[in-house]
N, C-alpha and C positions, 0 to 999 in steps of 0.2 A: 504494500500500500504506500501511497505517497500523499496521503490526505493533507497533512500539515506540512506544506513545502517549506515553511520557515524553519523547520527543525524537527521533523518526525523521525529522523534516522536514529539508528542504534550506535552505541559506543564502539569504536574500533578496538580491536584487541590490543595489539602492541603498536609501537610507533613505526609507521612506514617511512622509508626515505621518500623524498619528493617524487622520485621517478616511478614509484609503485602505487598501485591501488591499495586502499585500506578498506577495512570493513566499515559498514555504516551502523553502528552498534552491531557488529557482526556476531554470528553465533559462535561463541567461544567462551573463555572464562568470562565472558561477558560482552565483549565488544560486538523477543518479540516484545515484546515490550521493547527490548533493545536489539531486535534482530533486523538485519539489513535486507529489506525486501528488494532492494535494488541489485544486490549482488547476484551474479549468475555462477558463482564458484561454489564448489563443495565446501563444507564447513572446515575440513582440514586444510584445503588450499587457502581459504580465507585466513586462517590462523597463521599459516606459514608466510604468506605474502605480507600480511599486516605486521608480522614480527620483523619483517625486513630480511628474512632468510631466503625467500624464494621457496620453491618446492624442494625440500631436502632430498638429496639423493641417497644419503647413507641411512640405512636402516639396521646397521650392525649393532649388536648388543653392546651396551656401554658398561663399564666397570663402576657400578654405583658406589661401592665402598671407597674406591680410590677417589672418585669425584667428591664424596663427602669429606674425606680427609683434606683434600685440597681446598674445598669450599670453606671448611672450618678454619683453614689457615689464611683465609682472605683472598683466595683465587677467584676473581670475578667471573672469568670465563667458565670455570668449573661450576660455579653457583648458577650461572645462567643455563648451562647445559642440563643441570639437574632440574631446575624449574621447568624448562621446556619439555624435558623427557616425561616428568610426572604430569604436566598439564595435558600433553598430547598423547601420552601412553605410547611412546615410541622408544626405540633402542632397547627393546626387550624389557622395558619397565611397564608395570601395570599402571594405568591411569589413576592418579590420586590427587584430587584438587587440594586436599589439605596439605600434602607435602609440597605441591606446586606453590601454594600460597606462602608456605613457610620460607621457601628459598627465594621467591620473588621479593618477599618482605625483607629478607636479609640483604638482598642486593639493593632494594629501594632505600633502605636506611643508610647505605653507603653512598647515596646520591646519584644512583644510576637512573637516568630519566626514563629509559624504556621500561625498566622494572617498575618504576613509580606509576607509569601509565597502566602497566599490566595489573599490578596489585589493586589499583583503583578500580579497574574493570571487574576484578574478582569481587570486590566489595559491592560494586553496583549490581552484580548478578547473584551474590550470595554463593559463590562457588568456592568451597574450601574454607570460607569464613562466613560469619553471620552477615547478612545483607545490611549494608550501612552506607547510605548515599552521602552522609556527611564525611565519612572516611574516604569514600571514593573521590569526593570533591577535594579533600585535603591533599591526597596524593597526586591527583591531576594538576592541582595548583602548583605543587612543587615541580612537576615535570614541565608544565607550561612555562614556568619561570625560566626553564632551561631551553625554551623555544622548541619543545617537542610538539609537532603539529597534531599528532593524534590526541594528546592531552588537551591542547587548545581547542580542537574540534569538539571533544567531549564536553568541555565546559560550555561551549556555544550551544550544544544540544540541550544540556540540562537547564540553562537559562531560557532558551527558546520554548521549552516545554513546561518549565516550572517543576522540574523533577527534583525534589529535595530542597528546592530554593524557590522563593517567589519568582514568578515569571518576570523576566526583565529582557526585553528585546534589544535594548541598547547594549546591554552586556553581551548578549548573544552575538550582536553585530560585531562588537570589538573582538571577541574570541574567534569568530568565523573569519574575520579579516586577517588576523594573525596567521591562522592555519592556512588560509587560502593563499596568502603571500608565499608560504613555504611549500606550495604545491599540493595541498590536500584537496583532492578532487571533490569529495562530498562537501567540504567546507565551501569550496568555490561555488558549487551548485546552490547550497543553502543561502549563501551570501547574496547570490544573484536574485534569489527569490525574495529576500528581504527588500532589496532595492525595487524589485518588480511590484511588490505588494505595498511598499511604503510602510513597512513595519520596523520600528526602531530607527528609521532614517527616512528622509524625504524621498519620495518616489523618483526614480531616475531610470527611465527605459534603456538608455544607452549603457549605463553602468550595469544594469541587470543583465542585458544581453551579453555584454562583455564577459562577465564572470561565468555565466552559464555556458557560453561558447568555449571559454578556456577549459572548463570541465569536460565538455563534449570532445574537444580536440585531444584530450588525454585519455579518451576511450570510455567515458562514462555514457552508457547507452540511455540512461534515464535523462541525463542532461540533454542529450540529443533530441529526445522526445519533447522535453520541456521547452526547447527553443521555439517550437511551433506556437505555444501559448505566449511566450515572452515577446515574440516578434509581432504578435497581433496588435494592430493599431500603430505600429512604428512606421515612420516614413522610410523610403529607400535610402535617403541620406543618413538617417540615424543608424540604420543597419550597416551601411557601408562603413561608417565611422567606428562602430563597435567591432566589426569584423577586422578592421585595420588594427585597432588596439589589441585585439586578441592575438592577431598574427605577430605583432611586435612582442607581446608578452611571451609567447611561445619561443620566439627566437632567442630572447634573453635567457629564458629558463633552460633552453637547450645548451647554450654556451656554458651556463653555470654547471650543468650536469656533466658536461664533457670535461 
């Protein structure tokens, strides 16, 4: 469903780099109520893409005890590997959200932004921990302060929907803007819809089309469909202007990613 286009999406699982799609509150430790109806990927694919790992090739069994020793000694890579293995149930490890939350929390407390986004998501969904939107917001705020686009997007979603906080479309606009600037395609789409509907900001057809178009150019099929509605009533000159802006944005983004 895409009923509330200002922010009805679900929390993404882990932080995606700007070049990759993230979940829209994807089905994972959290990222329906928070599920991405826009995603056409399997749940596992969503988790892996959203985490920034791509589709993992290796399914070899991992040495859990060795990883635990290393993690307890402060090895962040080992801690992350444990968290992911328990969350996804891979590497010969039985899925265990409680253990996943334990290791994500360990990493999050060490200041790791991706882990902060992840544990926030687990609190939002009540996976491995008691559901607590205040805690989710806390961890997302930490990650967002480190410019994590997934966390910034999630904060935009909860303010747009009034999930655990009073609805505040101006706050949603701010967080969507930050995430959109860092390449988060769902944030770009939602930001465009706020401009289209004049929610939290003065209505601006050109800006609305621009952000939705940028999202569509990065492969978002929902954004592609949304363009039909966004462009309705716009003049040819307005559309041409917005298309040019979107093209320039993509050129700059491509250079950064290269």
